[in-house]
Structure formats: structure tokens, C-alpha cells
VOBA-1610 file (N, C-alpha, C; in pm, whole numbers, padded with zeros to 5 digits, always signed):
BEGIN
Met+00086-00120+00000Met+00000+00000+00000Met+00089+00123+00000Thr+00054+00218-00090Thr+00134+00339-00101Thr+00089+00443-00001Phe+00186+00501+00073Phe+00154+00602+00174Phe+00135+00738+00107Asn+00016+00796+00120Asn-00017+00925+00056Asn+00002+01037+00157Arg+00119+01108+00148Arg+00150+01213+00244Arg+00050+01329+00236Thr+00012+01363+00113Thr-00079+01477+00095Thr-00214+01449+00159Phe-00265+01327+00134Phe-00394+01292+00192Phe-00387+01291+00345Phe-00279+01235+00398Phe-00263+01230+00544Phe-00255+01370+00605Arg-00177+01458+00537Arg-00161+01593+00591Arg-00294+01669+00589Lys-00370+01654+00481Lys-00499+01721+00474Lys-00592+01671+00584Gly-00590+01539+00605Gly-00675+01484+00712Gly-00633+01532+00849Phe-00501+01535+00869Phe-00447+01581+00997Phe-00482+01727+01020Asp-00466+01808+00914Asp-00497+01950+00927Asp-00645+01972+00958Met-00731+01893+00895Met-00876+01907+00917Met-00910+01872+01061Ile-00853+01761+01111Ile-00881+01719+01249Ile-00826+01822+01346Ser-00705+01871+01322Ser-00643+01970+01409Ser-00726+02097+01414Ser-00774+02138+01296Ser-00854+02261+01291Ser-00982+02246+01372Arg-01048+02132+01355Arg-01171+02109+01430Arg-01145+02101+01580Leu-01034+02034+01615Leu-01001+02021+01756Leu-00972+02158+01817Ile-00901+02241+01741Ile-00871+02376+01790Ile-00999+02456+01807Asn-01090+02442+01708Asn-01218+02514+01718Asn-01297+02470+01840Ile-01299+02337+01865Ile-01372+02284+01980Ile-01311+02335+02110Leu-01176+02329+02118Leu-01110+02374+02239Leu-01129+02524+02260Thr-01125+02600+02150Thr-01145+02745+02160Thr-01285+02776+02209Met-01386+02706+02149Met-01524+02729+02190Met-01545+02690+02336Ser-01486+02579+02378Ser-01499+02536+02517Ser-01437+02638+02611Phe-01320+02689+02570Phe-01253+02789+02654Phe-01339+02915+02666Leu-01395+02960+02553Leu-01479+03079+02555Leu-01602+03060+02642Leu-01662+02941+02636Leu-01779+02912+02719Leu-01743+02914+02867Ile-01625+02858+02897Ile-01581+02859+03036Ile-01558+03001+03084Val-01491+03083+03000Val-01466+03222+03036Val-01597+03297+03054Leu-01692+03275+02962Leu-01820+03342+02971Leu-01894+03300+03097Ser-01890+03170+03127Ser-01958+03121+03247Ser-01899+03182+03372Val-01765+03183+03378Val-01699+03241+03495Val-01729+03390+03505Ser-01729+03457+03389Ser-01756+03600+03388Ser-01895+03629+03438Leu-01994+03553+03390Leu-02131+03575+03434Leu-02147+03546+03582Thr-02082+03437+03625Thr-02091+03404+03768Thr-02029+03513+03852Ala-01912+03560+03812Ala-01845+03666+03887Ala-01929+03792+03888Ser-01988+03823+03771Ser-02069+03944+03762Ser-02188+03936+03854Ser-02250+03817+03861Ser-02372+03805+03940Ser-02344+03786+04087Phe-02239+03708+04119Phe-02224+03665+04256Phe-02100+03717+04327Gly-02007+03781+04257Gly-01888+03818+04329Gly-01833+03956+04300Gln-01884+04025+04199Gln-01823+04150+04157Gln-01915+04269+04177Tyr-02008+04257+04271Tyr-02096+04370+04301Tyr-02014+04490+04347Gln-02044+04606+04290Gln-01986+04732+04333Gln-02100+04831+04353Ser-02110+04886+04471Ser-02219+04978+04501Ser-02210+05103+04414Gln-02323+05148+04366Gln-02332+05274+04295Gln-02365+05389+04390Tyr-02374+05357+04520Tyr-02415+05457+04619Tyr-02316+05463+04737Pro-02189+05485+04710Pro-02091+05487+04820Pro-02111+05602+04917Asp-02191+05701+04878Asp-02213+05817+04965Asp-02330+05798+05061Ile-02408+05689+05044Ile-02522+05667+05133Ile-02476+05589+05256Pro-02486+05646+05376Pro-02449+05570+05496Pro-02554+05461+05524Ile-02507+05346+05566Ile-02597+05234+05593Ile-02593+05202+05742Val-02710+05200+05803Val-02724+05167+05945Val-02789+05029+05956Asp-02719+04937+06017Asp-02774+04803+06044Asp-02839+04808+06182Val-02973+04808+06184Val-03044+04827+06311Val-03066+04698+06388His-03010+04586+06340His-03040+04458+06404His-02917+04369+06405Val-02831+04386+06507Val-02716+04297+06525Val-02707+04255+06671His-02632+04147+06692His-02622+04088+06827His-02476+04062+06866Pro-02392+04163+06875Pro-02256+04141+06925Pro-02260+04108+07074Arg-02163+04029+07118Arg-02162+03987+07258Arg-02054+04053+07342Asn-01947+04099+07277Asn-01833+04147+07357Asn-01752+04249+07278Val-01643+04294+07338Val-01557+04396+07277Val-01498+04346+07146Glu-01457+04220+07141Glu-01398+04166+07019Glu-01498+04171+06903Asp-01622+04136+06930Asp-01724+04143+06825Asp-01739+04286+06774Ala-01745+04381+06866Ala-01762+04521+06827Ala-01647+04567+06738Ala-01525+04531+06776Ala-01408+04570+06696Ala-01413+04506+06558Asn-01462+04383+06550Asn-01466+04314+06421Asn-01575+04369+06329Phe-01680+04428+06385Phe-01780+04493+06300Phe-01715+04607+06221Val-01624+04680+06285Val-01553+04788+06216Val-01463+04732+06106Lys-01400+04620+06133Lys-01317+04555+06031Lys-01402+04510+05913Val-01522+04461+05941Val-01614+04423+05833Val-01650+04545+05749Ser-01678+04657+05818Ser-01710+04780+05747Ser-01597+04821+05653Ala-01473+04811+05700Ala-01358+04846+05616Ala-01348+04753+05495Ala-01373+04625+05517Ala-01367+04528+05406Ala-01479+04553+05306Val-01598+04587+05355Val-01711+04618+05267Val-01678+04739+05180Lys-01620+04840+05240Lys-01584+04961+05165Lys-01476+04932+05061Glu-01375+04856+05100Glu-01264+04827+05010Glu-01306+04739+04893Lys-01385+04635+04921Lys-01418+04536+04819Lys-01541+04574+04737Phe-01639+04642+04802Phe-01768+04662+04736Phe-01812+04809+04731Ser-01737+04898+04791Ser-01762+05043+04788Ser-01884+05086+04868Ser-01945+04998+04945Ser-02061+05035+05025Ser-02017+05100+05155Asn-02102+05189+05207Asn-02069+05267+05326Asn-02146+05213+05447Leu-02101+05101+05501Leu-02162+05042+05620Leu-02114+05123+05740Ala-02202+05208+05792Ala-02156+05314+05881Ala-02183+05291+06029Phe-02292+05217+06065Phe-02335+05217+06204Phe-02419+05093+06233Trp-02425+05057+06364Trp-02502+04940+06405Trp-02582+04970+06532Ile-02699+04909+06540Ile-02779+04909+06662Ile-02769+04770+06722Ala-02708+04760+06839Ala-02688+04631+06905Ala-02806+04600+06996Leu-02872+04490+06968Leu-02990+04450+07046Leu-02949+04360+07162Thr-02837+04395+07221Thr-02786+04320+07336Thr-02760+04419+07449Asp-02769+04370+07569Asp-02747+04454+07687Asp-02631+04396+07767Pro-02508+04433+07732Pro-02394+04376+07801Pro-02363+04441+07935Gly-02444+04542+07972Gly-02415+04620+08091Gly-02346+04749+08052Lys-02366+04854+08132Lys-02318+04986+08096Lys-02168+04990+08073Asp-02089+04929+08162Asp-01943+04936+08151Asp-01894+04867+08023Val-01945+04747+07997Val-01901+04673+07877Val-01950+04744+07752Ala-02072+04799+07757Ala-02124+04873+07642Ala-02033+04990+07606Glu-01983+05059+07707Glu-01892+05170+07681Glu-01762+05121+07619Gln-01712+05007+07665Gln-01590+04950+07606Gln-01614+04909+07461Met-01732+04854+07435Met-01765+04812+07298Met-01776+04932+07205Lys-01831+05042+07257Lys-01840+05164+07175Lys-01701+05212+07135Val-01609+05212+07230Val-01472+05254+07201Val-01408+05162+07098Ala-01433+05030+07112Ala-01373+04931+07023Ala-01422+04946+06879Cys-01542+05000+06863Cys-01595+05015+06727Cys-01602+05162+06685Asp-01515+05242+06739Asp-01503+05384+06702Asp-01633+05460+06722Asn-01704+05425+06828Asn-01831+05492+06861Asn-01932+05485+06746Arg-01935+05371+06681Arg-02028+05350+06569Arg-02133+05247+06604Met-02166+05234+06732Met-02265+05136+06777Met-02340+05192+06897Leu-02473+05175+06897Leu-02556+05209+07011Leu-02631+05085+07056Phe-02681+05087+07181Phe-02732+04967+07244Phe-02877+04984+07290Thr-02943+04870+07308Thr-03078+04869+07362Thr-03082+04782+07487Ala-03178+04813+07573Ala-03211+04719+07680Ala-03287+04603+07617Ser-03303+04492+07687Ser-03367+04378+07623Ser-03437+04287+07724Gln-03538+04220+07673Gln-03605+04111+07744Gln-03617+03996+07646Met-03534+03895+07666Met-03534+03780+07577Met-03612+03666+07640Arg-03698+03605+07562Arg-03771+03485+07601Arg-03848+03502+07734Pro-03947+03590+07734Pro-04023+03615+07858Pro-04139+03517+07878His-04132+03401+07816His-04244+03308+07820His-04268+03250+07959Arg-04169+03259+08046Arg-04186+03217+08185Arg-04204+03337+08278Gly-04219+03453+08220Gly-04237+03575+08297Gly-04124+03674+08272Leu-04150+03799+08300Leu-04052+03904+08278Leu-03937+03895+08378Thr-03817+03925+08331Thr-03700+03927+08419Thr-03646+04068+08436Ile-03716+04166+08382Ile-03679+04306+08396Ile-03806+04386+08415Thr-03800+04489+08497Thr-03917+04572+08522Thr-03918+04692+08427Ala-04035+04752+08412Ala-04046+04871+08329Ala-03958+04983+08383Asp-03953+04997+08516Asp-03869+05101+08576Asp-03721+05079+08542Glu-03677+04953+08540Glu-03537+04924+08506Glu-03508+04958+08360Val-03603+04927+08273Val-03586+04961+08131Val-03575+05111+08115Ile-03666+05183+08176Ile-03669+05330+08164Ile-03541+05391+08220Ala-03492+05337+08332Ala-03368+05387+08392Ala-03249+05366+08299Lys-03243+05250+08234Lys-03134+05224+08140Lys-03134+05325+08026Ile-03253+05361+07979Ile-03263+05456+07869Ile-03230+05597+07914Gln-03277+05633+08030Gln-03256+05770+08079Gln-03116+05792+08134Asn-03056+05689+08193Asn-02929+05707+08264Asn-02808+05644+08196Asp-02829+05537+08120Asp-02716+05461+08067Asp-02696+05476+07916Gly-02776+05558+07853Gly-02756+05583+07711Gly-02818+05483+07617Tyr-02900+05390+07668Tyr-02969+05296+07580Tyr-03078+05372+07504Leu-03106+05328+07380Leu-03199+05406+07298Leu-03331+05336+07270Gly-03356+05221+07330Gly-03483+05153+07311Gly-03484+05021+07385Phe-03582+04938+07351Phe-03603+04813+07423Phe-03633+04702+07325Lys-03553+04595+07331Lys-03570+04477+07248Lys-03653+04373+07322Phe-03761+04325+07259Phe-03849+04224+07319Phe-03857+04105+07225Trp-03812+03989+07271Trp-03812+03868+07188Trp-03925+03776+07232Phe-04024+03759+07143Phe-04133+03668+07175Phe-04157+03575+07056Gly-04061+03486+07035Gly-04076+03385+06931Gly-04175+03278+06975Pro-04196+03177+06892Pro-04292+03071+06926Pro-04262+03011+07063Pro-04363+02997+07147Pro-04339+02945+07283Pro-04271+02809+07286Tyr-04293+02726+07184Tyr-04232+02593+07188Tyr-04080+02599+07176Arg-04026+02713+07136Arg-03881+02728+07134Arg-03824+02754+07273Val-03910+02779+07369Val-03867+02814+07505Val-03922+02717+07607Leu-04052+02692+07600Leu-04118+02610+07701Leu-04104+02461+07668Gln-04092+02381+07772Gln-04091+02237+07754Gln-04232+02187+07725Glu-04243+02068+07671Glu-04374+02010+07641Glu-04459+02002+07767Asn-04581+02051+07758Asn-04679+02053+07869Asn-04642+02153+07979Glu-04537+02231+07958Glu-04502+02333+08057Glu-04592+02454+08041Glu-04647+02500+08152Glu-04731+02618+08148Glu-04642+02742+08136Gly-04692+02838+08064Gly-04618+02961+08046Gly-04702+03061+07970Ile-04639+03167+07926Ile-04708+03271+07850Ile-04691+03240+07702Thr-04800+03218+07633Thr-04794+03170+07495Thr-04835+03274+07392Arg-04882+03392+07438Arg-04922+03498+07345Arg-04869+03632+07396Ile-04824+03714+07303Ile-04767+03843+07342Ile-04873+03938+07396Asp-05000+03913+07366Asp-05107+03999+07419Asp-05161+03948+07552Asp-05086+03860+07618Asp-05126+03808+07749Asp-05141+03924+07848Pro-05247+03925+07928Pro-05270+04034+08025Pro-05154+04055+08123Arg-05072+03953+08145Arg-04961+03966+08239Arg-04854+04064+08188Phe-04857+04097+08058Phe-04764+04196+08005Phe-04824+04336+08002Ala-04953+04350+08031Ala-05025+04475+08006Ala-04966+04593+08085Glu-04944+04575+08213Glu-04891+04684+08296Glu-04752+04725+08250Phe-04672+04628+08212Phe-04535+04652+08164Phe-04538+04736+08036Phe-04617+04693+07938Phe-04625+04768+07813Phe-04683+04907+07834Ser-04780+04920+07920Ser-04841+05051+07946Ser-04739+05149+08002Ala-04655+05101+08093Ala-04552+05188+08152Ala-04450+05231+08047Leu-04412+05140+07958Leu-04318+05175+07852Leu-04380+05275+07755Glu-04506+05256+07724Glu-04574+05351+07635Glu-04579+05490+07698Lys-04611+05496+07826Lys-04621+05625+07895Lys-04486+05697+07895Ala-04377+05621+07901Ala-04242+05679+07903Ala-04185+05699+07763Ser-04264+05672+07660Ser-04222+05690+07520Ser-04099+05606+07485Val-04096+05483+07536Val-03986+05391+07506Val-04005+05332+07367Leu-03902+05338+07284Leu-03906+05280+07151Leu-03890+05129+07160Met-03983+05054+07101Met-03974+04908+07097Met-03893+04869+06973Thr-03769+04829+06995Thr-03674+04809+06884Thr-03668+04662+06843Ser-03699+04637+06716Ser-03686+04503+06657Ser-03751+04396+06742Leu-03876+04418+06776Leu-03953+04318+06850Leu-03971+04194+06763His-03940+04078+06820His-03950+03951+06746His-04082+03884+06778Ile-04157+03852+06673Ile-04283+03780+06690Ile-04287+03664+06591Ala-04341+03550+06634Ala-04358+03433+06548Ala-04225+03387+06490Asp-04229+03320+06374Asp-04114+03272+06301Asp-04159+03250+06157Pro-04067+03225+06064Pro-04108+03213+05923Pro-04206+03098+05899Asn-04310+03127+05822Asn-04408+03027+05780Asn-04428+03043+05630Gly-04374+02948+05553Gly-04377+02960+05408Gly-04505+02909+05345Pro-04509+02905+05212Pro-04628+02855+05142Pro-04649+02706+05166Phe-04759+02655+05116Phe-04803+02519+05146Phe-04695+02414+05123Asp-04623+02425+05013Asp-04523+02324+04980Asp-04385+02355+05034Asn-04375+02460+05114Asn-04244+02497+05170Asn-04266+02577+05300Arg-04321+02511+05399Arg-04361+02580+05522Arg-04241+02634+05600Thr-04123+02584+05578Thr-04000+02610+05655Thr-04006+02534+05787Asp-03888+02506+05840Asp-03880+02427+05964Asp-03903+02512+06089Trp-03904+02643+06074Trp-03914+02728+06190Trp-04053+02723+06254Leu-04155+02741+06172Leu-04292+02740+06224Leu-04383+02688+06113Lys-04408+02558+06115Lys-04478+02494+06004Lys-04630+02510+06012Asp-04685+02520+06133Asp-04829+02521+06151Asp-04884+02661+06120Pro-04961+02677+06010Pro-05011+02811+05975Pro-05112+02866+06075Val-05189+02779+06139Val-05287+02825+06238Val-05214+02885+06358Tyr-05115+02811+06407Tyr-05036+02861+06521Tyr-04964+02990+06484Tyr-04912+02994+06362Tyr-04843+03114+06313Tyr-04936+03235+06318Trp-05056+03222+06263Trp-05146+03336+06258Trp-05199+03375+06395Gln-05205+03281+06487Gln-05241+03316+06626Gln-05137+03411+06684Gln-05009+03385+06656Gln-04903+03472+06706Gln-04908+03609+06639Ile-04930+03611+06509Ile-04938+03739+06436Ile-05056+03822+06484Arg-05170+03761+06501Arg-05289+03834+06546Arg-05271+03886+06688Ala-05205+03810+06773Ala-05178+03856+06909Ala-05090+03981+06906Phe-04993+03983+06817Phe-04907+04101+06804Phe-04987+04221+06756Glu-05076+04200+06661Glu-05160+04310+06615Glu-05240+04369+06730Asn-05290+04283+06818Asn-05365+04331+06934Asn-05281+04425+07020Val-05154+04393+07035Val-05064+04476+07116Val-05040+04610+07047Val-05012+04607+06917Val-04988+04731+06843Val-05110+04823+06850Ala-05229+04762+06842Ala-05353+04841+06848Ala-05379+04895+06989Lys-05341+04819+07090Lys-05371+04857+07229Lys-05282+04972+07277Tyr-05160+04983+07219Tyr-05065+05086+07266Tyr-05028+05177+07148Pro-05121+05261+07103Pro-05100+05342+06983Pro-04993+05449+06997Lys-04956+05485+07122Lys-04854+05587+07142Lys-04714+05527+07155Met-04705+05396+07147Met-04575+05330+07149Met-04534+05299+07005Thr-04411+05334+06969Thr-04360+05302+06836Thr-04297+05164+06838Phe-04346+05077+06750Phe-04296+04940+06738Phe-04216+04927+06609Ile-04096+04874+06620Ile-04022+04828+06502Ile-04022+04676+06511Ala-04094+04611+06421Ala-04103+04466+06423Ala-03985+04406+06347Ala-03917+04312+06410Ala-03802+04247+06347Ala-03848+04158+06232His-03759+04139+06134His-03778+04042+06026His-03906+04066+05946Gly-03942+04193+05928Gly-04066+04222+05856Gly-04187+04165+05924Ser-04177+04153+06060Ser-04282+04090+06140Ser-04310+03947+06092Trp-04214+03889+06024Trp-04226+03756+05961Trp-04352+03745+05876Leu-04382+03854+05808Leu-04492+03855+05712Leu-04436+03874+05571Val-04333+03797+05538Val-04262+03816+05411Val-04236+03685+05338Cys-04297+03576+05379Cys-04267+03445+05322Cys-04376+03393+05229Gln-04482+03470+05214Gln-04588+03441+05119Gln-04641+03574+05067Asp-04692+03575+04945Asp-04746+03700+04891Asp-04866+03747+04973Ala-04948+03656+05023Ala-05062+03696+05105Ala-05015+03758+05236Gln-04903+03710+05289Gln-04848+03770+05411Gln-04805+03914+05384Ile-04743+03938+05269Ile-04703+04075+05234Ile-04825+04165+05228Asp-04934+04115+05173Asp-05058+04194+05169Asp-05109+04222+05310Tyr-05094+04126+05399Tyr-05137+04149+05538Tyr-05047+04253+05604Leu-04920+04251+05570Leu-04830+04353+05623Leu-04867+04491+05568Arg-04910+04496+05443Arg-04963+04621+05388Arg-05079+04671+05475Tyr-05167+04579+05509Tyr-05282+04615+05593Tyr-05236+04670+05728Leu-05140+04603+05792Leu-05093+04646+05923Leu-05029+04785+05916Leu-04942+04806+05819Leu-04872+04934+05810Leu-04967+05048+05774Ser-05067+05019+05694Ser-05163+05124+05658Ser-05263+05151+05769Thr-05279+05057+05861Thr-05376+05070+05970Thr-05314+05130+06095Tyr-05188+05095+06122Tyr-05124+05135+06247Tyr-05001+05221+06217Pro-05012+05350+06230Pro-04899+05440+06199Pro-04784+05427+06297Asn-04803+05357+06408Asn-04697+05338+06507Asn-04614+05213+06480Leu-04636+05148+06366Leu-04566+05024+06334Leu-04467+05044+06219Tyr-04344+04994+06240Tyr-04240+04990+06139Tyr-04184+04847+06137Val-04104+04816+06035Val-04041+04683+06030Val-03895+04697+05991Asp-03812+04608+06046Asp-03678+04593+05989Asp-03679+04468+05901Ile-03583+04459+05809Ile-03583+04349+05711Ile-03473+04249+05738Ser-03428+04241+05863Ser-03322+04148+05899Ser-03362+04004+05871Ala-03268+03926+05820Ala-03283+03782+05797Ala-03398+03747+05704Thr-03440+03841+05620Thr-03554+03814+05532Thr-03515+03778+05389Cys-03394+03815+05346Cys-03366+03798+05203Cys-03355+03652+05162Gln-03329+03559+05257Gln-03324+03419+05218Gln-03462+03362+05188Tyr-03568+03440+05215Tyr-03705+03395+05186Tyr-03765+03469+05067Met-03689+03556+05003Met-03744+03635+04894Met-03784+03550+04774Ser-03720+03435+04757Ser-03755+03350+04644Ser-03892+03285+04660Leu-03951+03295+04779Leu-04083+03235+04804Leu-04197+03327+04758Val-04166+03452+04725Val-04271+03547+04690Val-04244+03605+04552Asn-04345+03671+04497Asn-04331+03737+04367Asn-04239+03857+04379Arg-04136+03859+04298Arg-04036+03965+04308Arg-04097+04102+04287Asp-04186+04117+04190Asp-04245+04248+04162Asp-04337+04293+04275Asn-04404+04198+04336Asn-04489+04230+04452Asn-04403+04282+04567Leu-04291+04215+04592Leu-04203+04256+04700Leu-04143+04394+04671Arg-04098+04414+04548Arg-04042+04545+04511Arg-04146+04655+04528Asp-04268+04630+04483Asp-04375+04729+04498Asp-04399+04761+04645Phe-04393+04658+04731Phe-04413+04679+04874Phe-04303+04769+04931Tyr-04178+04743+04896Tyr-04067+04824+04946Tyr-04084+04970+04905Ile-04126+04992+04784Ile-04141+05129+04736Ile-04263+05195+04801Glu-04373+05121+04811Glu-04496+05176+04867Glu-04478+05215+05013Tyr-04405+05134+05089Tyr-04388+05160+05233Tyr-04243+05194+05267Gln-04181+05271+05180Gln-04041+05307+05198Gln-04015+05387+05325Asp-04116+05453+05377Asp-04101+05532+05500Asp-04111+05447+05627Arg-04138+05317+05611Arg-04165+05233+05728Arg-04071+05113+05740Ile-03970+05110+05655Ile-03881+04993+05647Ile-03740+05034+05684Leu-03672+04952+05765Leu-03535+04979+05807Leu-03446+04860+05773Phe-03321+04891+05738Phe-03226+04786+05705Phe-03173+04719+05831Gly-03160+04587+05827Gly-03100+04510+05936Gly-03058+04375+05884Thr-02975+04304+05960Thr-02925+04174+05914Thr-02948+04059+06011Asp-02952+04085+06139Asp-02953+03982+06243Asp-02815+03918+06260Gly-02711+03992+06219Gly-02576+03942+06237Gly-02541+03929+06384Gly-02450+03838+06414Gly-02415+03811+06553Gly-02267+03824+06579Arg-02211+03722+06638Arg-02070+03724+06672Arg-01986+03711+06545Ile-01871+03778+06543Ile-01784+03776+06426Ile-01645+03730+06470Ala-01605+03613+06425Ala-01472+03561+06457Ala-01367+03637+06377Asp-01244+03637+06427Asp-01136+03709+06360Asp-01117+03662+06216Gly-01138+03532+06192Gly-01117+03479+06058Gly-01237+03489+05967Ala-01344+03554+06012Ala-01468+03558+05934Ala-01497+03696+05874Ile-01402+03787+05881Ile-01426+03926+05837Ile-01470+03930+05691Asp-01393+03868+05602Asp-01425+03872+05459Asp-01557+03802+05430Asn-01584+03693+05499Asn-01709+03621+05477Asn-01829+03707+05514Val-01822+03775+05628Val-01934+03859+05670Val-01947+03979+05576Ala-01835+04034+05531Ala-01840+04143+05434Ala-01913+04099+05307Gly-01887+03977+05264Gly-01956+03922+05148Gly-02105+03904+05171Gln-02140+03867+05294Gln-02282+03854+05328Gln-02353+03988+05315Tyr-02291+04091+05369Tyr-02350+04225+05354Tyr-02365+04261+05207Ala-02261+04234+05127Ala-02263+04270+04986Ala-02377+04200+04913Lys-02404+04075+04947Lys-02516+04005+04885Lys-02647+04078+04909Phe-02669+04120+05034Phe-02792+04190+05069Phe-02801+04323+04994Phe-02690+04398+04992Phe-02689+04526+04920Phe-02718+04505+04771Glu-02659+04401+04713Glu-02680+04374+04571Glu-02826+04344+04542Ile-02892+04270+04629Ile-03034+04239+04611Ile-03117+04366+04614Leu-03086+04457+04704Leu-03166+04579+04718Leu-03136+04680+04606Glu-03012+04685+04559Glu-02969+04795+04472Glu-02969+04763+04324Thr-02966+04636+04285Thr-02950+04601+04144Thr-03062+04508+04098Asp-03066+04484+03966Asp-03163+04388+03913Asp-03092+04262+03862Thr-02970+04239+03908Thr-02897+04120+03865Thr-02942+03999+03944Glu-02914+03882+03890Glu-02939+03759+03963Glu-02837+03749+04076Ala-02884+03734+04197Ala-02795+03729+04313Ala-02840+03617+04406Pro-02746+03556+04477Pro-02783+03450+04571Pro-02857+03507+04690Ala-02976+03460+04716Ala-03055+03510+04828Ala-02996+03459+04959Gly-03024+03530+05067Gly-02986+03482+05198Gly-02862+03545+05254Phe-02878+03628+05354Phe-02763+03691+05419Phe-02671+03586+05482Phe-02730+03479+05532Phe-02652+03382+05607Phe-02598+03269+05520Gly-02620+03275+05390Gly-02555+03182+05300Gly-02600+03038+05314Asn-02729+03015+05334Asn-02778+02878+05343Asn-02760+02806+05210Ala-02731+02676+05218Ala-02707+02599+05097Ala-02830+02593+05007Ser-02947+02606+05066Ser-03072+02595+04991Ser-03117+02726+04929Asp-03042+02833+04954Asp-03081+02963+04899Asp-03084+02959+04746Lys-03190+03015+04689Lys-03203+03022+04545Lys-03165+03161+04496Pro-03100+03168+04380Pro-03072+03300+04324Pro-03203+03373+04293Ile-03205+03502+04315Ile-03323+03581+04286Ile-03281+03706+04210Lys-03375+03763+04139Lys-03348+03888+04069Lys-03358+04002+04169Gly-03256+04088+04169Gly-03253+04198+04264Gly-03369+04293+04247Leu-03397+04372+04353Leu-03514+04459+04356Leu-03491+04591+04286Asp-03365+04630+04266Asp-03333+04751+04191Asp-03412+04872+04244Leu-03400+04897+04373Leu-03477+05004+04435Leu-03420+05141+04398Pro-03506+05240+04382Pro-03458+05375+04351Pro-03373+05432+04465Arg-03288+05527+04432Arg-03199+05585+04531Arg-03274+05641+04651Glu-03383+05714+04627Glu-03455+05776+04738Glu-03514+05672+04832Val-03549+05556+04779Val-03599+05447+04864Val-03485+05388+04945Leu-03373+05364+04881Leu-03256+05310+04951Leu-03212+05402+05064Glu-03212+05532+05040Glu-03170+05627+05144Glu-03257+05613+05268Lys-03387+05598+05249Lys-03477+05586+05364Lys-03456+05453+05436Ile-03444+05346+05361Ile-03427+05214+05423Ile-03291+05202+05491Tyr-03187+05256+05426Tyr-03052+05242+05478Tyr-03025+05329+05602Tyr-03082+05451+05607Tyr-03049+05532+05725Tyr-03152+05636+05764Lys-03225+05694+05672Lys-03312+05806+05708Lys-03423+05765+05804Asn-03483+05649+05783Asn-03589+05604+05874Asn-03534+05577+06013Ala-03412+05524+06019Ala-03350+05498+06148Ala-03320+05629+06222Val-03268+05726+06149Val-03240+05857+06209Val-03367+05918+06265Lys-03477+05898+06197Lys-03606+05952+06240Lys-03654+05887+06370Leu-03623+05759+06390Leu-03682+05684+06501Leu-03592+05672+06624Tyr-03461+05655+06605Tyr-03373+05625+06717Tyr-03318+05755+06777Pro-03351+05783+06901Pro-03303+05909+06962Pro-03151+05909+06973Gly-03091+06017+06929Gly-02946+06030+06939Gly-02869+05970+06824Leu-02935+05899+06733Leu-02862+05833+06625Leu-02802+05934+06527Glu-02877+06038+06494Glu-02826+06133+06396Glu-02696+06197+06445Lys-02692+06233+06572Lys-02571+06292+06627Lys-02457+06191+06628Ala-02489+06068+06669Ala-02385+05965+06674Ala-02337+05927+06535Leu-02427+05926+06441Leu-02390+05890+06304Leu-02305+05998+06240Gly-02324+06122+06286Gly-02245+06230+06232Gly-02284+06266+06090His-02409+06239+06057His-02454+06266+05921His-02587+06339+05929Lys-02593+06463+05884Lys-02716+06540+05887Lys-02811+06493+05778Gln-02929+06458+05822Gln-03027+06410+05725Gln-03069+06525+05633Thr-03072+06492+05505Thr-03116+06590+05406Thr-03261+06566+05371Glu-03331+06672+05349Glu-03473+06659+05316Glu-03490+06623+05168
//
């Protein structure tokens, strides 16, 4: 058999050309995929570096945590250009430790008095709360009343509704003293029929807790309530409509949006965006962030950036401040600048006594 060099070379060249084309196309697809992923999930840059952001819902425990919040702020500014400026700590470490924590975070944190898990009865009196606010520089009162089964043992008697008469005298005294109720926690997330969430699966029990809270808001109209986590009325579109009803009915009610973005995929994006714009004067930014380890600075900075990206852009972004594995990407809300300004800091300045001075930023009309 005669060896045909020309035929072999043509065949080799054809195969080589096709192989190069395939490899080139594969490389381009990989680059495009990485580029899109980076654009959506890792390369967010704020278009609003001049807007100060106040996180009204954090839980630092000690001086180290306070110092690390400032490090997170520096990382957020360096990597994402966002201006994370201030925090409201819903913890009561005591006056002396609170002062040390303020120094550790460059005086960029204020504190609240708190009553956590009062299902077995109150552990603080109204007079003690008022004294902390008047004498120790606290700016409000945190009340945590999650589902009773998270606190009480099975068959244990206790207080199962926030509108229980045993709280009436306490709430009345706080209302009379004009105490701000900061990030009050009620109920827990209850999703749609096919995704109830593990926090509070029973919709009847859930609505009993929500209705009890409404009774309290209605009973004390001179007390300003900031409900934590959107009052947990953000996991179904019908819940958002009920929150519309509450905010339009009770002018003394506001909500923070801490820990809510991981549930945004459960509701209609346009409905949620419309709600944020419609009630822009009643919504405050928060995260529910807690302790920050020395090695977690960049991770927490990334968590903040995810939340900012969801609020500020219309790109596909991973939902969930806390980075749950089950979080689904969602299209960002792309809120207008004037809405972001109110949610990020103006509403907080309006509500928290002393915040404007501490923030060092004069609110513009």
C-alpha cells in the first residue's frame, strides 16, 4: 500500500482545525460562564458609596465582636464600595461593657435594653428599662417573643401569646415613658403550602401569634414598634398583603428586614419590590448578624454585599444573608436611590433618639 503524504496531511490539518475550534469554543464558554458568575455573585460594586448604611439589628456579645464589625465595614468599603456606617446592638452587656464596645468600634454602635424569652415571665421591670434609657444611654427596648415551643418544655405552662394580660402593665408603663420598641420579634417564618419552613410549620399557630401582636400594636398606639424580620410577614405573597394592611392601619408600626432575604424566592419579586417602594417610609435595614470571629471578616463582608446587591440592582444574586445551601438566586429589587436612602439610614435617624448625632450625618430633606 502506497503512503499518501498529501492525503494524510490534509486529514491531519482538518482534524487539528476542528479540535482547535472545539477547544477554543470550550474555553470561551468557560470564560463566559466564569464571567457571568463573577458578575452576578462576586463582583458587586455599590453605585451609592455616599449613602451611609445603618444596620439596626445585630447581636454582638463582647468587645472583640464590636471591633470586628468595624473591620467588616472596612472590608465592605474596600471590596464593594458600600458605606456600612453604624449598628444598633440588640444586646445589653451592661453599661461598663457597652462603653468599652463603643470605644472598640469607634463609637459606631448604640445599644438597647432587652427582654429575651419572657415566656416564663418578665426578668426586667419597666422602671429598670426606663432607667437604662434615661441614665445609661440605651436608645430603646428589644423584646423577643418567638414561638413558645422554642422556650417552654412540652406541657409546661407559660405565657404563649404576646397579648397576654400579664404583660399589660409593663407595656403601658413603657408607652407612657415613650420607650421605643426596637426590633420586636414575633412568630417565626411560615412559608407557602409546599415549603412551610422548619421554623414554624403550623399556619394556624403562626397566625395566632401574628394576630396577638396586632392586638398589642392596636392597644398601645402611642408606642412606636419596630417589628423584626418584617414581622415575619414576608414568606408568602398573602403575608405581604397582610403587612400592607398592618402598616396602613397602624402608623406606630415599622419593620426591619433582617434575615428576610433568604425567603425572597418564596414570593413574587415584583410584589415585594412594589411593597418596598410603597412603604419606603416604614422599612429599616437590618441583618440579624451576631458574633464575628477574627477569621470571618471577609465572609461577613460578602454577606453584607449580597444583601446590598439584592436591594440595589436587578442582577441575579444568591438570596440569603446567612448563605444557606438551599438559597435560590433571585433577581434583585433595583430600588430607587430615594428608597434606599430611607431604608438604609433616614428612617433609622427619624426613630432612634441620638442616632443622627452619633452617626455624624445630617439628614437631608
